[in-house]
MDTraj code that builds the backbone (N, CA, C; nanometers):
import mdtraj as md
import numpy as np

residues = "MET ARG LEU PRO ALA CYS ILE PRO MET LEU LEU VAL LEU LEU ALA SER SER PRO ALA PHE SER GLN PRO LEU ALA PRO PRO PRO ALA ASP VAL MET GLU LEU ALA GLY PRO ARG PHE GLY ALA THR VAL LEU SER ASN GLY VAL ILE ASP LYS LEU ARG LEU GLU LYS GLY ILE GLU LEU ARG PRO MET ILE THR GLN PHE GLY TRP GLN PHE GLU LYS GLN PHE TYR SER PRO ARG GLN GLY PRO ALA ALA LEU SER GLU TRP VAL VAL LEU LEU GLY GLY LEU GLU GLN GLY VAL ALA LEU PRO SER ILE SER TRP LEU ALA GLY LEU ARG THR ASN THR GLY ALA GLU PHE ALA ILE GLY PRO ASN VAL THR PRO ALA GLY VAL ALA LEU ALA ILE ALA ALA GLY THR THR PHE ARG TRP GLY VAL MET ASN VAL PRO VAL ASN PHE ALA VAL VAL PRO SER LYS ALA GLY VAL ARG VAL SER VAL LEU SER GLY PHE SER LEU ARG ARG".split()
xyz = np.array([
    [2.0890, 7.7972, 9.9432],
    [2.1475, 7.7071, 10.0386],
    [2.1993, 7.5829, 9.9653],
    [2.3172, 7.5447, 9.9974],
    [2.3833, 7.4333, 9.9298],
    [2.3855, 7.3104, 10.0208],
    [2.3464, 7.1904, 9.9632],
    [2.3444, 7.0662, 10.0400],
    [2.4849, 7.0048, 10.0413],
    [2.5216, 6.9424, 10.1518],
    [2.6505, 6.8715, 10.1522],
    [2.6489, 6.7610, 10.0459],
    [2.7640, 6.7267, 9.9901],
    [2.7759, 6.6297, 9.8804],
    [2.7282, 6.4909, 9.9199],
    [2.7333, 6.4564, 10.0449],
    [2.6951, 6.3208, 10.0853],
    [2.5431, 6.3019, 10.0859],
    [2.4637, 6.4084, 10.0931],
    [2.3183, 6.3942, 10.0997],
    [2.2616, 6.3408, 9.9689],
    [2.3004, 6.3892, 9.8495],
    [2.2490, 6.3278, 9.7264],
    [2.2881, 6.1805, 9.7139],
    [2.4075, 6.1473, 9.7562],
    [2.4510, 6.0072, 9.7507],
    [2.3667, 5.9228, 9.8456],
    [2.3340, 5.9747, 9.9597],
    [2.2507, 5.9041, 10.0559],
    [2.1095, 5.8846, 10.0011],
    [2.0556, 5.9861, 9.9329],
    [1.9231, 5.9745, 9.8736],
    [1.9198, 5.8671, 9.7642],
    [2.0252, 5.8596, 9.6823],
    [2.0334, 5.7571, 9.5784],
    [2.0395, 5.6181, 9.6416],
    [2.1176, 5.6030, 9.7461],
    [2.1281, 5.4748, 9.8143],
    [1.9944, 5.4336, 9.8751],
    [1.9257, 5.5272, 9.9388],
    [1.7958, 5.4956, 9.9996],
    [1.6913, 5.4619, 9.8944],
    [1.7011, 5.5244, 9.7776],
    [1.6033, 5.5004, 9.6714],
    [1.6254, 5.3665, 9.6009],
    [1.7391, 5.3090, 9.6166],
    [1.7668, 5.1818, 9.5483],
    [1.7204, 5.0665, 9.6379],
    [1.5986, 5.0256, 9.6173],
    [1.5378, 4.9220, 9.7017],
    [1.6061, 4.7857, 9.6913],
    [1.6673, 4.7471, 9.5773],
    [1.7317, 4.6165, 9.5750],
    [1.8410, 4.6027, 9.6805],
    [1.9082, 4.7091, 9.7123],
    [2.0132, 4.7016, 9.8133],
    [1.9550, 4.6653, 9.9488],
    [1.8339, 4.7076, 9.9763],
    [1.7737, 4.6806, 10.1057],
    [1.6875, 4.5547, 10.1056],
    [1.6615, 4.4981, 9.9894],
    [1.5824, 4.3755, 9.9846],
    [1.6695, 4.2517, 10.0030],
    [1.8013, 4.2661, 10.0024],
    [1.8920, 4.1545, 10.0213],
    [1.9010, 4.1194, 10.1698],
    [1.8964, 3.9896, 10.2039],
    [1.9155, 3.9529, 10.3445],
    [2.0591, 3.9809, 10.3858],
    [2.0774, 4.0126, 10.5118],
    [2.2114, 4.0421, 10.5606],
    [2.2972, 3.9166, 10.5685],
    [2.2365, 3.8026, 10.5998],
    [2.3116, 3.6778, 10.6083],
    [2.2298, 3.5677, 10.5412],
    [2.2972, 3.4713, 10.4789],
    [2.2224, 3.3601, 10.4187],
    [2.1576, 3.2761, 10.5279],
    [2.0543, 3.2014, 10.4925],
    [1.9921, 3.1152, 10.5935],
    [2.0908, 3.0070, 10.6361],
    [2.0782, 2.9575, 10.7581],
    [2.1720, 2.8535, 10.8031],
    [2.1551, 2.7262, 10.7211],
    [2.2645, 2.6548, 10.7051],
    [2.2622, 2.5292, 10.6297],
    [2.2034, 2.4184, 10.7161],
    [2.1335, 2.3269, 10.6518],
    [2.0870, 2.2068, 10.7199],
    [2.1979, 2.1028, 10.7135],
    [2.2023, 2.0140, 10.8113],
    [2.3035, 1.9089, 10.8163],
    [2.2326, 1.7744, 10.8149],
    [2.2814, 1.6840, 10.7293],
    [2.2244, 1.5502, 10.7205],
    [2.3360, 1.4489, 10.7433],
    [2.3122, 1.3520, 10.8304],
    [2.4070, 1.2432, 10.8549],
    [2.3764, 1.1317, 10.7550],
    [2.4773, 1.0878, 10.6801],
    [2.4562, 0.9848, 10.5785],
    [2.5565, 0.8706, 10.5939],
    [2.5755, 0.8232, 10.7161],
    [2.6693, 0.7139, 10.7412],
    [2.6095, 0.5818, 10.6966],
    [2.6979, 0.4903, 10.6548],
    [2.6508, 0.3578, 10.6166],
    [2.7634, 0.2686, 10.5695],
    [2.7334, 0.1401, 10.5468],
    [2.8353, 0.0449, 10.5029],
    [2.8794, 0.0723, 10.3594],
    [3.0025, 0.0309, 10.3308],
    [3.0570, 0.0425, 10.1957],
    [3.1255, -0.0886, 10.1594],
    [3.1188, -0.1240, 10.0317],
    [3.1844, -0.2441, 9.9821],
    [3.2213, -0.2213, 9.8368],
    [3.3219, -0.2938, 9.7915],
    [3.3640, -0.2786, 9.6527],
    [3.4949, -0.3492, 9.6270],
    [3.5702, -0.2977, 9.5303],
    [3.6966, -0.3588, 9.4910],
    [3.7965, -0.2504, 9.4542],
    [3.9244, -0.2851, 9.4705],
    [4.0342, -0.1955, 9.4343],
    [4.1336, -0.2710, 9.3477],
    [4.1747, -0.2069, 9.2398],
    [4.2802, -0.2612, 9.1538],
    [4.4098, -0.1903, 9.1915],
    [4.5133, -0.2703, 9.2188],
    [4.6437, -0.2178, 9.2604],
    [4.7420, -0.2255, 9.1439],
    [4.8180, -0.1175, 9.1250],
    [4.9222, -0.1211, 9.0217],
    [5.0377, -0.2086, 9.0705],
    [5.1245, -0.2489, 8.9775],
    [5.2391, -0.3332, 9.0135],
    [5.3282, -0.2657, 9.1167],
    [5.3434, -0.1333, 9.1097],
    [5.4268, -0.0622, 9.2061],
    [5.3739, -0.0740, 9.3487],
    [5.2430, -0.0663, 9.3648],
    [5.1827, -0.0798, 9.4977],
    [5.1996, -0.2226, 9.5480],
    [5.1772, -0.3208, 9.4605],
    [5.1940, -0.4619, 9.4989],
    [5.3386, -0.4879, 9.5408],
    [5.4352, -0.4374, 9.4629],
    [5.5774, -0.4561, 9.4952],
    [5.6136, -0.3895, 9.6271],
    [5.5655, -0.2696, 9.6522],
    [5.5967, -0.1987, 9.7770],
    [5.5443, -0.2761, 9.8977],
    [5.4211, -0.3244, 9.8899],
    [5.3644, -0.4005, 10.0017],
    [5.4414, -0.5307, 10.0241],
    [5.4842, -0.5955, 9.9160],
    [5.5603, -0.7203, 9.9289],
    [5.6985, -0.6938, 9.9890],
    [5.7701, -0.5938, 9.9368],
    [5.9073, -0.5683, 9.9809],
    [5.9150, -0.5038, 10.1187],
    [5.8280, -0.4066, 10.1472],
    [5.8379, -0.3324, 10.2734],
    [5.7547, -0.3915, 10.3861],
    [5.6453, -0.4600, 10.3538],
    [5.5550, -0.5104, 10.4581],
    [5.5448, -0.6630, 10.4590],
    [5.6013, -0.7293, 10.3580],
    [5.5933, -0.8744, 10.3503],
    [5.4531, -0.9239, 10.3180],
    [5.3728, -0.8420, 10.2502],
    [5.2345, -0.8765, 10.2172],
    [5.2262, -0.9139, 10.0698],
    [5.1833, -1.0378, 10.0427],
    [5.1653, -1.0855, 9.9055],
    [5.0198, -1.0654, 9.8645],
    [4.9974, -0.9982, 9.7518],
    [4.8615, -0.9708, 9.7045],
    [4.8498, -0.9936, 9.5547],
    [4.7296, -1.0319, 9.5146],
    [4.6953, -1.0298, 9.3734],
    [4.6549, -0.8861, 9.3380],
    [4.6452, -0.8523, 9.2107],
    [4.6198, -0.7123, 9.1713],
    [4.4835, -0.6553, 9.2101],
    [4.3842, -0.7410, 9.2395],
    [4.2537, -0.6874, 9.2785],
    [4.2179, -0.7379, 9.4176],
    [4.1739, -0.6439, 9.5036],
    [4.1325, -0.6801, 9.6389],
    [3.9906, -0.6299, 9.6633],
    [3.9198, -0.6988, 9.7516],
    [3.7872, -0.6520, 9.7922],
    [3.8025, -0.5470, 9.9009],
    [3.6993, -0.4663, 9.9184],
    [3.6982, -0.3626, 10.0214],
    [3.5663, -0.3717, 10.0981],
    [3.5743, -0.3641, 10.2297],
    [3.4563, -0.3586, 10.3154],
    [3.4820, -0.2553, 10.4228],
    [3.3801, -0.1763, 10.4552],
    [3.4017, -0.0765, 10.5592],
    [3.2785, 0.0070, 10.5864],
    [3.3048, 0.1281, 10.6348],
    [3.1995, 0.2188, 10.6777],
    [3.2362, 0.3606, 10.6361],
    [3.1364, 0.4345, 10.5940],
    [3.1569, 0.5754, 10.5594],
    [3.0766, 0.6610, 10.6566],
    [3.1447, 0.7561, 10.7195],
    [3.0814, 0.8544, 10.8075],
    [3.0716, 0.9832, 10.7275],
    [2.9512, 1.0269, 10.6961],
    [2.9344, 1.1427, 10.6081],
    [2.8388, 1.2441, 10.6673],
    [2.8769, 1.3706, 10.6541],
    [2.7874, 1.4813, 10.6847],
    [2.7687, 1.5616, 10.5580],
    [2.6432, 1.5930, 10.5283],
    [2.6105, 1.6747, 10.4121],
    [2.5519, 1.8055, 10.4630],
    [2.6081, 1.9160, 10.4174],
    [2.5621, 2.0489, 10.4559],
    [2.4939, 2.1093, 10.3339],
    [2.3679, 2.1496, 10.3486],
    [2.2951, 2.1950, 10.2311],
    [2.1935, 2.3013, 10.2692],
    [2.1462, 2.3694, 10.1679],
    [2.0381, 2.4662, 10.1827],
    [1.9131, 2.4014, 10.1253],
    [1.8008, 2.4120, 10.1949],
    [1.6797, 2.3496, 10.1409],
    [1.6307, 2.4163, 10.0126],
    [1.6837, 2.5319, 9.9796],
    [1.6372, 2.6049, 9.8609],
    [1.6933, 2.5471, 9.7322],
    [1.8248, 2.5513, 9.7170],
    [1.8853, 2.5031, 9.5926],
    [2.0353, 2.5010, 9.6059],
    [2.1012, 2.4612, 9.4988],
    [2.2464, 2.4625, 9.4931],
    [2.3069, 2.3328, 9.5425],
    [2.4385, 2.3199, 9.5246],
    [2.5060, 2.1974, 9.5662],
    [2.5183, 2.1898, 9.7180],
    [2.5352, 2.0684, 9.7663],
    [2.5575, 2.0437, 9.9083],
    [2.7065, 2.0211, 9.9290],
    [2.7581, 2.0692, 10.0404],
    [2.8977, 2.0435, 10.0773],
    [2.9035, 1.9122, 10.1544],
    [3.0108, 1.8364, 10.1341],
    [3.0275, 1.7069, 10.1988],
    [3.1554, 1.7018, 10.2793],
    [3.1507, 1.6328, 10.3911],
    [3.2696, 1.5963, 10.4670],
    [3.2515, 1.4503, 10.5037],
    [3.3452, 1.3665, 10.4631],
    [3.3285, 1.2242, 10.4862],
    [3.4582, 1.1547, 10.5250],
    [3.4448, 1.0609, 10.6154],
    [3.5536, 0.9716, 10.6538],
    [3.5159, 0.8337, 10.6017],
    [3.6067, 0.7709, 10.5284],
    [3.5830, 0.6371, 10.4743],
    [3.6889, 0.5448, 10.5343],
    [3.6422, 0.4459, 10.6117],
    [3.7311, 0.3498, 10.6787],
    [3.7061, 0.2135, 10.6148],
    [3.8108, 0.1540, 10.5585],
    [3.7963, 0.0269, 10.4853],
    [3.8984, -0.0763, 10.5305],
    [3.8621, -0.2036, 10.5135],
    [3.9557, -0.3157, 10.5248],
    [3.9574, -0.3836, 10.3891],
    [4.0759, -0.3973, 10.3315],
    [4.0882, -0.4577, 10.1997],
    [4.1654, -0.5873, 10.2040],
    [4.1426, -0.6732, 10.1046],
    [4.2196, -0.7957, 10.0894],
    [4.1744, -0.9123, 10.1751],
    [4.0568, -0.9022, 10.2360],
    [4.0107, -1.0102, 10.3243],
    [3.9981, -1.1428, 10.2505],
    [3.9611, -1.1394, 10.1215],
    [3.9475, -1.2631, 10.0437],
    [4.0821, -1.3305, 10.0198],
    [4.1933, -1.2585, 10.0429],
    [4.3284, -1.3121, 10.0264],
    [4.3945, -1.3390, 10.1620],
    [4.3150, -1.3326, 10.2701],
    [4.3676, -1.3602, 10.4036],
    [4.4498, -1.2464, 10.4617],
    [4.4280, -1.1250, 10.4123],
    [4.5014, -1.0067, 10.4578],
    [4.3999, -0.9003, 10.4985],
    [4.4324, -0.8227, 10.5995],
    [4.3456, -0.7115, 10.6397],
    [4.4247, -0.5822, 10.6242],
    [4.4083, -0.5171, 10.5093],
    [4.4771, -0.3912, 10.4808],
    [4.3863, -0.2750, 10.5186],
    [4.4190, -0.2018, 10.6254],
    [4.3340, -0.0886, 10.6625],
    [4.3583, 0.0310, 10.5705],
    [4.2544, 0.1089, 10.5532],
    [4.2618, 0.2314, 10.4735],
    [4.1683, 0.3330, 10.5363],
    [4.2139, 0.4559, 10.5472],
    [4.1284, 0.5631, 10.5963],
    [4.1462, 0.6845, 10.5061],
    [4.0335, 0.7447, 10.4697],
    [4.0352, 0.8646, 10.3854],
    [3.9449, 0.9691, 10.4471],
    [3.9876, 1.0947, 10.4395],
    [3.9012, 1.2065, 10.4751],
    [3.8809, 1.2862, 10.3473],
    [3.7558, 1.2963, 10.3037],
    [3.7253, 1.3627, 10.1776],
    [3.6331, 1.4816, 10.2005],
    [3.6592, 1.5876, 10.1277],
    [3.5722, 1.7047, 10.1274],
    [3.5291, 1.7281, 9.9834],
    [3.4009, 1.7601, 9.9638],
    [3.3555, 1.7768, 9.8267],
    [3.2179, 1.8367, 9.8154],
    [3.1575, 1.8165, 9.6983],
    [3.0262, 1.8720, 9.6657],
    [2.9365, 1.7651, 9.6053],
    [2.8048, 1.7781, 9.6301],
    [2.7049, 1.6914, 9.5670],
    [2.5975, 1.7814, 9.5083],
    [2.5590, 1.7558, 9.3832],
    [2.4555, 1.8355, 9.3181],
    [2.3173, 1.7851, 9.3582],
    [2.2144, 1.8606, 9.3217],
    [2.0767, 1.8190, 9.3499],
    [2.0406, 1.6884, 9.2803],
    [2.1070, 1.6573, 9.1696],
    [2.0781, 1.5335, 9.0962],
    [2.1555, 1.4138, 9.1513],
    [2.2450, 1.4351, 9.2492],
    [2.3192, 1.3260, 9.3109],
    [2.4617, 1.3094, 9.2636],
    [2.5045, 1.3833, 9.1607],
    [2.6440, 1.3752, 9.1152],
    [2.7336, 1.4336, 9.2233],
    [2.8484, 1.3698, 9.2457],
    [2.9358, 1.4162, 9.3525],
    [3.0828, 1.4075, 9.3135],
    [3.1624, 1.4922, 9.3788],
    [3.3069, 1.4959, 9.3597],
    [3.3694, 1.5302, 9.4939],
    [3.4783, 1.4595, 9.5292],
    [3.5459, 1.4871, 9.6566],
    [3.6946, 1.4571, 9.6427],
    [3.7722, 1.5176, 9.7319],
    [3.9172, 1.5003, 9.7309],
    [3.9683, 1.5093, 9.8741],
    [4.0741, 1.4333, 9.9038],
    [4.1303, 1.4404, 10.0372],
    [4.2391, 1.3377, 10.0606],
    [4.3005, 1.3417, 10.1798],
    [4.4108, 1.2511, 10.2113],
    [4.3639, 1.1074, 10.2349],
    [4.4546, 1.0141, 10.2031],
    [4.4303, 0.8716, 10.2211],
    [4.5546, 0.8107, 10.2851],
    [4.5340, 0.7250, 10.3858],
    [4.6452, 0.6589, 10.4538],
    [4.6211, 0.5084, 10.4526],
    [4.7221, 0.4324, 10.4036],
    [4.7175, 0.2855, 10.4011],
    [4.8574, 0.2329, 10.4323],
    [4.8747, 0.1013, 10.4475],
    [5.0101, 0.0471, 10.4643],
    [5.1009, 0.0778, 10.3444],
    [5.0430, 0.1087, 10.2286],
    [5.1234, 0.1435, 10.1108],
    [5.1741, 0.2867, 10.1176],
    [5.1260, 0.3651, 10.2141],
    [5.1722, 0.5029, 10.2298],
    [5.0588, 0.6037, 10.2319],
    [5.0988, 0.7290, 10.2262],
    [5.0056, 0.8414, 10.2289],
    [4.9889, 0.8922, 10.0860],
    [4.8647, 0.9252, 10.0495],
    [4.8380, 0.9708, 9.9133],
    [4.7169, 1.0631, 9.9129],
    [4.6841, 1.1119, 9.7961],
    [4.5675, 1.1973, 9.7772],
    [4.4617, 1.1184, 9.7009],
    [4.3433, 1.1070, 9.7609],
    [4.2324, 1.0353, 9.6962],
    [4.1453, 1.1348, 9.6213],
    [4.1075, 1.0984, 9.5000],
    [4.0187, 1.1800, 9.4170],
    [3.9008, 1.0904, 9.3809],
    [3.7802, 1.1325, 9.4200],
    [3.6630, 1.0471, 9.4014],
    [3.5513, 1.1210, 9.3292],
    [3.4750, 1.0469, 9.2514],
    [3.3568, 1.1007, 9.1827],
    [3.2541, 0.9896, 9.1745],
    [3.1293, 1.0283, 9.1634],
    [3.0249, 0.9278, 9.1521],
    [2.8883, 0.9906, 9.1527],
    [2.7911, 0.9069, 9.1860],
    [2.6542, 0.9541, 9.1928],
    [2.5831, 0.8795, 9.3049],
    [2.4813, 0.9436, 9.3591],
    [2.4000, 0.8808, 9.4624],
    [2.2580, 0.8689, 9.4099],
    [2.2072, 0.7481, 9.4109],
    [2.0696, 0.7220, 9.3706],
    [1.9824, 0.7260, 9.4950],
    [1.8687, 0.7911, 9.4860],
    [1.7798, 0.8035, 9.6011],
    [1.6539, 0.7207, 9.5776],
    [1.6217, 0.6322, 9.6726],
    [1.4998, 0.5523, 9.6713],
    [1.4305, 0.5702, 9.8050],
    [1.3295, 0.6550, 9.8075],
    [1.2610, 0.6832, 9.9339],
    [1.3576, 0.7436, 10.0336],
    [1.3723, 0.6799, 10.1498],
    [1.4650, 0.7309, 10.2518],
    [1.6052, 0.6730, 10.2364],
    [1.6252, 0.5854, 10.1362],
    [1.7559, 0.5228, 10.1184],
    [1.8360, 0.5910, 10.0088],
    [1.9654, 0.6084, 10.0368],
    [2.0617, 0.6579, 9.9385],
    [2.1545, 0.5424, 9.9025],
    [2.1816, 0.5260, 9.7729],
    [2.2743, 0.4226, 9.7265],
    [2.3826, 0.4922, 9.6440],
    [2.5007, 0.5134, 9.7050],
    [2.6093, 0.5769, 9.6310],
    [2.6866, 0.4757, 9.5467],
    [2.7344, 0.5207, 9.4335],
    [2.8278, 0.4449, 9.3507],
    [2.9422, 0.5407, 9.3207],
    [3.0600, 0.5095, 9.3747],
    [3.1739, 0.6002, 9.3638],
    [3.2942, 0.5323, 9.3005],
    [3.3680, 0.6109, 9.2265],
    [3.4900, 0.5704, 9.1585],
    [3.6011, 0.6568, 9.2169],
    [3.7095, 0.5953, 9.2647],
    [3.8188, 0.6721, 9.3260],
    [3.9525, 0.6331, 9.2633],
    [4.0376, 0.7336, 9.2465],
    [4.1736, 0.7131, 9.1988],
    [4.2663, 0.7685, 9.3059],
    [4.3654, 0.6868, 9.3447],
    [4.4600, 0.7275, 9.4481],
    [4.6018, 0.7118, 9.3928],
    [4.6562, 0.8182, 9.3327],
    [4.7945, 0.8111, 9.2847],
    [4.8913, 0.8325, 9.4012],
    [5.0024, 0.7605, 9.3994],
    [5.1039, 0.7758, 9.5043],
    [5.2415, 0.7515, 9.4445],
    [5.3439, 0.7644, 9.5263],
    [5.4805, 0.7389, 9.4793],
    [5.4970, 0.5946, 9.4324],
    [5.4304, 0.5028, 9.5014],
    [5.4444, 0.3609, 9.4686],
    [5.3684, 0.3222, 9.3425],
    [5.2587, 0.3908, 9.3143],
    [5.1754, 0.3557, 9.2005],
    [5.0342, 0.4058, 9.2199],
    [4.9422, 0.3484, 9.1458],
    [4.8041, 0.3963, 9.1473],
    [4.7123, 0.2860, 9.2001],
    [4.6103, 0.3278, 9.2762],
    [4.5027, 0.2390, 9.3187],
    [4.3725, 0.2951, 9.2626],
    [4.2903, 0.2091, 9.2064],
    [4.1622, 0.2507, 9.1500],
    [4.0538, 0.1670, 9.2182],
    [3.9549, 0.2352, 9.2764],
    [3.8499, 0.1663, 9.3515],
    [3.7117, 0.2006, 9.2982],
    [3.6218, 0.1050, 9.3118],
    [3.4795, 0.1249, 9.2886],
    [3.4096, 0.0788, 9.4159],
    [3.3322, 0.1695, 9.4772],
    [3.2631, 0.1394, 9.6025],
    [3.1155, 0.1714, 9.5913],
    [3.0344, 0.0964, 9.6643],
    [2.8924, 0.1232, 9.6760],
    [2.8530, 0.0940, 9.8190],
    [2.7261, 0.1050, 9.8481],
    [2.6758, 0.0793, 9.9816],
    [2.5376, 0.1404, 9.9951],
    [2.5034, 0.1825, 10.1160],
    [2.3760, 0.2502, 10.1349],
    [2.3813, 0.3325, 10.2619],
    [2.2911, 0.4268, 10.2709],
    [2.2697, 0.5052, 10.3924],
    [2.1220, 0.5459, 10.3953],
    [2.0748, 0.5755, 10.5132],
    [1.9359, 0.6176, 10.5297],
    [1.9330, 0.7633, 10.5691],
    [1.8481, 0.8402, 10.5027],
    [1.8326, 0.9822, 10.5380],
    [1.7515, 0.9903, 10.6649],
    [1.8044, 1.0641, 10.7625],
    [1.7352, 1.0798, 10.8913],
    [1.6985, 1.2231, 10.9130],
])
top = md.Topology()
chain = top.add_chain()
for i, resn in enumerate(residues, 1):
    res = top.add_residue(resn, chain, resSeq=i)
    for name in ("N", "CA", "C"):
        top.add_atom(name, md.element.get_by_symbol(name[0]), res)
traj = md.Trajectory(xyz[None], top)
């Protein structure tokens, strides 16, 4: 009596226990809200300063302060690996010069278990629309997180370079 060809293949598959020890779906990710204040400074290239002066009538020195709020969600697995980030950063710049320059960025990125992070996304300001590229690290002290981030925003008008910090509480 001859067995159909699929039966030996089925026996090999059943005998391979690693195939059946794998979970069908990964565990759900945990979500952490990490919103908090942000402050820092931005250096503006001459092209950005000229564009704001000529098109908006705004006179600025090359460095402006930044104050605002970051709305952040971190998606992670309690086991290991990097966490995914989605963050909105809303800032007002130039207040020390009597100007309120709004800026909004939506960034998507990754954070490692050690706190190193990288994100990229669109940025909108009176100087125009651009792509923000950010990197930094988050220091953890108990329930408090203290991020230190460096961002570069190249655009048609020129480049903006920012350093921001702040804090958030893990809930």
